[in-house]
Structure formats: C-alpha cells, structure tokens
N, C-alpha and C positions, 0 to 999 in steps of 0.2 A: 331755783328749786329748792323744795322743802326739804329741810334737815332730817325730818323724822321719816325714817325707815319704818314699814311694816314689817314684822318678824314672827317667829313661833309664839313669842310671849303675847301676841294680840289675838290668839285662837279663841280665846274666852270670849274676845268682843264679836270676833264673827259668829261665835255660837249665839250670843246674846241678840245680834241682828237677824239671824236667821229665823230664830224663835219668834221675833216681833219686829219687823223692819220697820214699823211705823210709831209715831208716838214719841214718849221720852225714852232717852237714851242715856247710858251712864257715861261720865266724862271720858272713861277709856275709849268707849265705842264712838263718842263723837270725835275724839282727837283721830281715830281712824278714819272716819267718815270725812273729816276736813281734809285728811292727806288725800283721800281718795277723789275728793272734788277740788282738790287745788287746782292752781292755774298754769300748772307745767305739763299740761297734755297737748299732743298735737291735735286732739280732738276729745270730745266728752260723749259718752253715752247719754241719750236722751230717749225719752219714750214720746211718740207722735201718736196723739189721739187719732185713731181712725173712724170709731165709732163710739161716741160718749158714753162712759161707764160701761164699756162693753167689750173694746177691741182696741189694742195698742200695736205699734210697729215700733222696732228697735232702730234708732238713729243714730248718726254720728255727726256731733256738731263740732264744726273746724274752729282751730283757735283763732282764724282771722275774721273778725266781726263783719257781718254780711253776707258772708259765704253759705251757698247751699247745704242744708244738711243731706248728707248722705244716708239712705237707707240702706239696712243691712238685708239682704234678700233673704226670703226664707224665716224669718224671726218675728212670729206674731204671738201677742199674748192675750188671752180673754180673761184673765186674772191678774189684777194690778199687784197684789202681794207678791205673787209668783214673778211678776216682772221685776219687781225691784230686788228680789234674792237674785234673779240671774244677772242683773247689772251689777250687785255687790260681786258675785263671784267672779264676773268677767274682769272687774277691776281690781280684784284679789290677784287673778292670774298674771296681767298686765303688771303689777307691781312686785310682786315677788316670784314669778314663772312657776307657782305652784298651783295646780288643780286643787281648790278649797276642799272639796268633798273627799276627796282621796287624803289629804293632809289633816282633815279633821278625823277620818276613820284611821288613819294610821296612829294618832295621838291617843285615840281612844283605846286601841289595842295594844299601845305602847311599841309599835313597830318603827 
C-alpha cells in the first residue's frame, strides 16, 4: 500500500483536476493521481467505450488479471471530460471518505 495519503492539503490539486482533467498536470496533482491510480485497489474504475467518441460506461476492473470487468449499472457518460471528473470524485471518496464537492464547498466558505 502506498504511504502517501490524500488529505485536505490536496484540495488545491482536486480543483486543478476538475478545472482541467486532461493534459499537463502539476507535480502535486500528478502525485495525487499516482496515488489514485495505484496498485493497492480491489478494483479500478475504468471507462468502457460503448459508442466511439460518444458514449462510455463505468466499469470496475478487478485486481486479478484476466477477470471480467464489472459494469456499474446506470452509469453512462456522453461527455468524456465529465466521465474523468466523475471517476476522480469516486476515487477521492474511496480514499478519504469525503464527498469532494461538499469538501471543496466547505473549504471555500471556511466551514
């Protein structure tokens, strides 16, 4: 398991990702993404192409190589950028136990 833990000091990197999910990322955001994409998961979220450049579904790829991807029922995307943001939020919740949007809102208002 990774030693790095995501915490409140990483909210700036969450904001950075949500503003621009693709392309160049700062070293701090890259560290957060490396943790989120690390190897110590029971499964990893993946996007499964349903219709090229138009429709994606959310899947869970199990840790055991060769096992089938489990589709997350009811989760379909028509915007790839929004899909990336959603996966980031899901990973944040699983690593921190916090809803990212609520946490960002609370941090912005000082609550």
